C-alpha positions as CSV (number, residue, x, y, z in Angstrom):
1,M,0.0,0.0,0.0
2,N,1.2,3.5,-0.8
3,P,2.7,5.0,2.4
4,S,0.8,8.3,2.0
5,L,-2.5,6.4,1.6
6,L,-1.7,4.3,4.7
7,Q,-1.0,7.5,6.6
8,S,-4.3,9.0,5.4
9,L,-6.2,5.9,6.4
10,I,-4.6,6.0,9.9
11,E,-5.7,9.6,10.2
12,V,-9.2,8.8,9.1
13,A,-9.5,5.8,11.5
14,A,-8.1,7.8,14.5
15,L,-10.4,10.7,13.9
16,F,-13.7,8.8,13.5
17,L,-12.9,6.3,16.3
18,K,-12.6,9.4,18.5
19,L,-15.8,11.0,17.2
20,G,-17.6,7.6,17.6
21,M,-16.6,7.5,21.3
22,T,-17.3,11.2,22.1
23,G,-20.1,12.1,19.6
24,F,-23.0,12.8,21.9
25,G,-26.0,14.9,20.9
26,G,-27.3,13.5,17.6
27,P,-26.6,14.3,14.0
28,A,-26.5,18.1,14.3
29,A,-23.8,17.8,17.0
30,H,-21.9,15.1,15.1
31,I,-21.8,17.3,12.0
32,A,-20.6,20.3,14.0
33,M,-17.8,18.2,15.5
34,M,-16.8,16.9,12.1
35,H,-16.6,20.5,10.8
36,D,-14.4,21.5,13.7
37,E,-12.1,18.6,13.2
38,T,-11.9,18.4,9.4
39,V,-12.2,22.0,8.3
40,R,-11.0,24.2,11.2
41,R,-8.3,21.9,12.6
42,R,-7.0,19.6,9.9
43,G,-7.9,21.6,6.7
44,W,-9.0,18.5,4.8
45,L,-11.5,20.5,2.9
46,S,-13.0,24.0,2.7
47,D,-16.2,25.3,4.2
48,Q,-17.9,25.2,0.8
49,E,-16.9,21.6,0.2
50,F,-18.1,20.6,3.6
51,L,-21.4,22.4,3.0
52,D,-21.8,20.6,-0.3
53,L,-21.4,17.3,1.5
54,V,-24.0,18.2,4.1
55,G,-26.4,19.1,1.3
56,A,-25.7,15.9,-0.5
57,T,-26.3,13.8,2.6
58,N,-29.7,15.5,3.1
59,L,-30.7,14.4,-0.4
60,I,-30.2,10.7,0.2
61,P,-31.8,8.3,2.7
62,G,-30.0,7.2,5.9
63,P,-28.3,8.7,8.9
64,N,-26.7,12.0,7.9
65,S,-23.8,12.1,10.3
66,T,-22.7,8.5,9.4
67,E,-22.9,9.4,5.8
68,M,-20.8,12.5,6.5
69,A,-18.2,10.3,8.1
70,I,-18.2,8.1,4.9
71,H,-18.0,11.1,2.6
72,L,-15.1,12.6,4.6
73,G,-13.2,9.3,4.7
74,F,-13.6,9.1,0.9
75,R,-12.3,12.7,0.5
76,R,-9.3,12.0,2.6
77,A,-8.3,8.5,1.6
78,G,-10.3,7.4,-1.4
79,W,-12.3,4.2,-1.5
80,P,-10.5,2.6,1.5
81,G,-11.2,5.7,3.4
82,L,-14.9,5.5,2.6
83,M,-15.1,2.2,4.4
84,V,-12.7,3.1,7.2
85,G,-14.4,6.4,8.0
86,G,-17.9,4.9,8.2
87,L,-16.9,1.7,10.1
88,C,-14.8,3.6,12.7
89,F,-17.6,6.0,13.4
90,I,-20.1,3.2,13.8
91,L,-18.0,0.7,15.7
92,P,-17.6,2.4,19.1
93,A,-21.3,3.1,19.4
94,M,-22.2,-0.5,18.3
95,L,-19.9,-2.0,21.0
96,I,-21.3,0.3,23.7
97,V,-24.9,-0.4,22.8
98,M,-24.2,-4.2,22.7
99,G,-22.8,-4.0,26.2
100,L,-25.9,-2.1,27.4
101,A,-28.1,-4.6,25.6
102,W,-26.3,-7.5,27.4
103,V,-27.0,-5.7,30.7
104,Y,-30.6,-5.2,29.7
105,V,-31.3,-8.8,28.7
106,R,-29.8,-10.1,31.9
107,F,-31.1,-7.6,34.4
108,G,-34.1,-6.0,32.7
109,S,-32.7,-2.4,32.8
110,T,-29.9,-0.2,31.5
111,P,-27.4,1.9,33.6
112,Q,-28.6,5.4,34.2
113,A,-26.5,8.2,32.5
114,A,-28.5,11.3,33.5
115,W,-25.6,12.9,35.2
116,L,-23.4,12.4,32.1
117,L,-25.9,14.0,29.8
118,Y,-26.6,16.9,32.1
119,G,-23.1,18.1,31.7
120,V,-22.5,17.1,28.1
121,K,-25.6,18.5,26.5
122,P,-24.8,22.2,27.2
123,V,-21.3,21.6,25.6
124,I,-23.0,20.0,22.6
125,M,-25.2,23.1,22.2
126,A,-22.2,25.3,22.2
127,I,-20.5,23.2,19.5
128,I,-23.6,23.3,17.3
129,V,-24.0,27.1,17.6
130,Q,-20.4,27.6,16.8
131,A,-20.6,25.4,13.7
132,L,-23.9,27.1,12.6
133,W,-22.2,30.5,12.8
134,G,-19.2,29.4,10.8
135,L,-21.1,27.5,8.1
136,G,-23.9,30.1,8.0
137,R,-21.4,32.8,6.9
138,R,-20.4,30.7,4.0
139,A,-23.8,29.4,3.0
140,V,-25.7,32.7,3.3
141,R,-24.0,34.7,0.6
142,G,-26.9,37.0,-0.2
143,P,-30.4,37.9,0.8
144,L,-32.1,34.9,-0.9
145,P,-30.3,32.1,0.9
146,G,-30.8,33.9,4.2
147,V,-34.6,34.2,3.4
148,V,-34.7,30.5,2.5
149,G,-32.9,29.4,5.7
150,A,-35.3,31.6,7.8
151,A,-38.4,30.3,5.9
152,V,-37.2,26.7,6.4
153,L,-36.6,27.3,10.1
154,S,-40.1,28.7,10.6
155,S,-41.8,26.1,8.4
156,Y,-40.2,23.3,10.4
157,F,-42.0,24.4,13.5
158,L,-45.3,24.5,11.5
159,G,-44.9,20.8,10.8
160,V,-43.9,21.0,7.1
161,N,-42.1,17.8,5.9
162,E,-38.3,18.1,6.1
163,I,-37.6,16.6,2.7
164,A,-40.1,18.9,1.1
165,L,-38.4,21.9,2.7
166,L,-35.0,20.8,1.4
167,F,-36.2,20.4,-2.2
168,A,-38.2,23.6,-2.0
169,G,-35.2,25.6,-0.8
170,G,-33.0,24.1,-3.5
171,L,-35.6,24.8,-6.3
172,V,-36.2,28.4,-5.2
173,V,-32.4,29.3,-5.2
174,M,-31.8,27.4,-8.4
175,V,-34.5,29.2,-10.3
176,A,-33.7,32.6,-8.9
177,A,-30.0,32.2,-9.7
178,N,-30.7,31.0,-13.3
179,V,-33.9,32.8,-14.2
180,R,-32.4,34.2,-17.4
181,R,-31.5,30.7,-18.6
182,L,-35.1,29.7,-18.5
183,R,-35.7,31.8,-21.6
184,N,-32.9,30.0,-23.5
185,P,-32.5,26.5,-22.1
186,V,-29.4,24.7,-23.2
187,P,-29.4,20.9,-23.5
188,G,-27.3,19.2,-20.9
189,L,-27.5,22.0,-18.3
190,F,-29.6,19.9,-15.9
191,L,-28.0,17.2,-13.8
192,T,-30.6,15.2,-11.9
193,P,-30.2,15.8,-8.2
194,A,-31.7,12.5,-7.1
195,L,-28.6,10.8,-5.8
196,G,-30.0,7.6,-4.5
197,G,-33.0,5.4,-5.0
198,R,-35.7,5.6,-2.4
199,N,-37.2,2.3,-3.5
200,L,-34.3,0.0,-3.0
201,L,-35.6,-3.0,-1.2
202,A,-38.9,-1.2,-0.6
203,S,-40.4,-4.4,1.0
204,S,-38.6,-7.0,3.0
205,A,-39.1,-10.7,3.1
206,A,-42.5,-12.1,3.8
207,V,-43.9,-11.7,7.3
208,A,-42.6,-14.5,9.6
209,A,-44.7,-16.0,12.3
210,S,-41.6,-16.4,14.5
211,F,-38.3,-14.6,14.9
212,S,-35.9,-15.0,11.9
213,L,-32.4,-13.6,11.5
214,P,-32.8,-13.2,7.7
215,V,-36.1,-11.2,8.1
216,L,-34.4,-9.1,10.8
217,F,-31.6,-8.2,8.4
218,L,-33.9,-7.5,5.5
219,T,-36.2,-5.3,7.6
220,F,-33.3,-3.1,8.8
221,L,-31.9,-3.0,5.3
222,K,-35.2,-1.7,4.1
223,I,-35.3,0.9,6.8
224,G,-31.8,2.1,6.1
225,A,-32.6,2.3,2.4
226,V,-35.7,4.4,2.6
227,L,-35.6,6.4,5.8
228,Y,-35.4,10.2,5.6
229,G,-35.7,12.5,8.5
230,S,-35.1,12.6,12.3
231,G,-34.9,10.0,15.0
232,Y,-38.7,10.4,15.4
233,V,-39.1,9.0,11.9
234,L,-36.9,6.1,12.8
235,L,-39.1,5.4,15.8
236,A,-42.2,5.3,13.5
237,F,-40.5,2.8,11.2
238,L,-39.3,0.6,14.0
239,R,-42.7,0.5,15.7
240,A,-44.6,-0.3,12.5
241,D,-42.3,-3.3,11.8
242,F,-41.2,-4.7,15.1
243,V,-44.2,-4.0,17.3
244,V,-47.2,-3.9,15.0
245,R,-46.2,-6.0,12.0
246,F,-44.1,-8.8,13.6
247,G,-45.0,-8.5,17.3
248,W,-41.4,-9.2,18.2
249,L,-41.1,-6.2,20.6
250,T,-43.4,-4.4,23.0
251,D,-43.7,-0.6,23.1
252,P,-41.7,-0.3,26.4
253,Q,-38.9,-2.4,24.9
254,L,-38.9,-0.2,21.8
255,M,-38.7,3.0,23.9
256,D,-35.8,1.5,25.9
257,A,-34.0,0.8,22.6
258,V,-34.5,4.4,21.4
259,A,-33.4,5.7,24.8
260,V,-30.1,3.7,24.6
261,G,-29.5,5.1,21.1
262,Q,-29.9,8.6,22.4
263,V,-27.8,8.4,25.6
264,T,-24.8,6.7,23.9
265,P,-22.3,8.5,21.6
266,G,-22.2,7.9,17.9
267,P,-25.1,7.4,15.4
268,L,-28.7,7.1,16.8
269,F,-29.2,4.3,14.3
270,T,-27.3,1.9,16.7
271,T,-30.8,1.5,18.2
272,A,-30.8,-1.3,15.6
273,T,-27.9,-2.9,17.4
274,F,-29.9,-3.0,20.7
275,I,-33.0,-4.4,19.1
276,G,-31.0,-7.0,17.2
277,Y,-29.3,-8.1,20.4
278,I,-32.4,-8.5,22.5
279,L,-34.1,-10.4,19.7
280,G,-31.2,-12.6,18.4
281,G,-28.1,-12.1,20.6
282,T,-24.8,-11.2,19.1
283,P,-25.7,-12.5,15.6
284,G,-28.8,-10.5,15.7
285,A,-27.0,-7.3,16.8
286,L,-24.4,-7.7,14.0
287,L,-26.9,-8.4,11.3
288,A,-29.2,-5.5,12.4
289,T,-26.3,-3.1,12.4
290,L,-25.1,-4.2,9.0
291,G,-28.6,-4.0,7.6
292,I,-29.4,-0.5,8.7
293,F,-26.0,1.1,7.8
294,L,-25.2,-0.8,4.6
295,P,-27.4,1.4,2.3
296,S,-25.5,4.5,3.5
297,F,-22.2,3.2,2.1
298,F,-23.9,2.4,-1.2
299,F,-25.6,5.8,-1.5
300,V,-22.4,7.7,-0.6
301,A,-20.3,5.6,-3.1
302,V,-22.8,6.5,-5.8
303,S,-23.3,10.2,-4.9
304,N,-19.8,11.4,-3.9
305,P,-18.3,11.4,-7.5
306,L,-21.4,13.5,-8.6
307,I,-20.9,16.3,-6.2
308,P,-18.1,18.2,-8.1
309,R,-20.2,17.9,-11.3
310,M,-23.2,19.3,-9.4
311,R,-21.1,22.3,-8.2
312,R,-19.9,23.0,-11.8
313,S,-23.4,23.0,-13.2
314,A,-25.0,26.5,-13.0
315,W,-28.4,24.9,-12.4
316,V,-27.5,22.2,-10.0
317,G,-25.0,24.4,-8.2
318,G,-27.8,26.8,-7.5
319,F,-30.0,23.9,-6.3
320,L,-27.2,22.7,-4.0
321,D,-26.8,26.3,-2.6
322,G,-30.5,26.3,-1.8
323,V,-30.3,22.9,-0.1
324,N,-27.3,24.0,1.9
325,A,-29.2,27.1,3.2
326,A,-32.3,24.9,3.9
327,S,-30.1,22.3,5.7
328,L,-28.7,25.0,8.0
329,G,-32.3,26.1,8.7
330,L,-33.3,22.6,9.7
331,M,-30.1,22.3,11.8
332,A,-31.0,25.5,13.6
333,A,-34.5,24.3,14.3
334,V,-33.4,21.0,15.7
335,S,-30.8,22.8,17.8
336,W,-33.5,25.1,19.2
337,Q,-35.5,22.0,20.3
338,L,-32.4,20.4,21.8
339,G,-31.5,23.6,23.6
340,R,-34.9,23.9,25.3
341,T,-34.4,20.5,26.9
342,S,-30.7,20.6,27.6
343,V,-29.9,24.2,28.8
344,T,-32.5,24.4,31.6
345,D,-30.9,25.9,34.7
346,P,-28.2,28.5,35.6
347,L,-25.3,25.9,35.8
348,A,-26.2,24.5,32.3
349,I,-26.3,28.0,30.9
350,V,-22.9,28.8,32.4
351,V,-21.4,25.6,30.9
352,A,-22.8,26.4,27.5
353,L,-21.5,30.0,27.5
354,I,-18.0,29.0,28.7
355,S,-17.8,26.2,26.1
356,F,-18.8,28.6,23.3
357,L,-16.2,31.1,24.5
358,L,-13.5,28.5,24.6
359,L,-14.4,27.3,21.1
360,A,-14.8,30.7,19.5
361,R,-11.9,32.5,21.2
362,Y,-9.4,29.8,21.9
363,K,-10.4,27.0,19.5
364,L,-10.2,24.4,22.2
365,N,-10.7,20.9,21.0
366,S,-14.4,19.8,21.3
367,T,-13.3,16.4,22.8
368,W,-11.8,18.1,25.8
369,L,-14.9,20.3,26.2
370,I,-17.1,17.2,26.2
371,A,-14.9,15.5,28.8
372,G,-15.2,18.7,30.9
373,G,-18.9,18.7,30.6
374,A,-19.1,15.1,31.7
375,A,-17.0,16.0,34.8
376,V,-19.3,18.9,35.6
377,G,-22.3,16.5,35.4
378,W,-20.6,14.0,37.6
379,L,-19.8,16.7,40.2
380,S,-23.3,18.1,40.2
381,A,-24.7,14.6,40.8
382,A,-22.2,13.9,43.6
383,L,-23.1,17.2,45.4
384,R,-26.9,16.6,45.3
């Protein structure tokens, strides 16, 4: 193997293993941490290139932050990096969730981590706000993208579908930026922005009367291939299949699985690992994890080479600019919701403000801030 490629792979593995172990807070926080590490600290790509990747991940199904890890691994180390980046981001969370599932199966409960999240969540909010500020200055390069981002932010709270908002934002900026071209269309100007198929494995194997590992795998493969949106959308898919359709889980078990995905670092989709373990032990956990994440590797492999062509096209470049602005609007909306539940008392406010200051003024590594937040949470719990 080429020594420079090997060095790049080691860098990719080290970074995403670290993020997989410290990435609390969900996709918005993960993307903010990736921006800090790959753009601000390592200079692997520019703000614009990073924004284009964020926009592209929002156009394909699957977990956005995991797909960003796969994209960034590919950008740094080619096809081997694509695999290493995604696997290293997923692996720590998968192992942690499997450990918690083992405890759950044997003792009927999972360890409490309220003290940890109490201190970590305000730090996560500071990281997200800092990333939104930095990316927003790049994405909002005129009045129209700013208006689009604000409209998406408000429309999200009115219950408008996230995917509809992304495509609407993209179309508005694309048409506005190229309105003169509408009068004289040139063949070949359009590059279809659909980067992945929504109907891949649209239906899984036939309903089984009893638990089956192949059906478990195909069901999670279907979910990973068609799911757009937030963790709440994931919850709806999981309930429809595993509680209602198969009857393999109860509602309380499903909520426990989602809670474990939320309180552990790394991608929320490792909820699948928990479900797979309680249904089929270690083989079930591995197959469920493989099934839900495998489509993301496929979609990124297909879409990544198209992104430079998208940027070079006047029409699709405008569309991508609109999607980027809309993506930041959605990220801001989700951040507001997270902030209302995580920065709830004077100590949490102080932690968030100090974290933001250390990030913005001194560019302190976010990993150390998360460790500090966890220490604050532990001390606050010990003093109560």
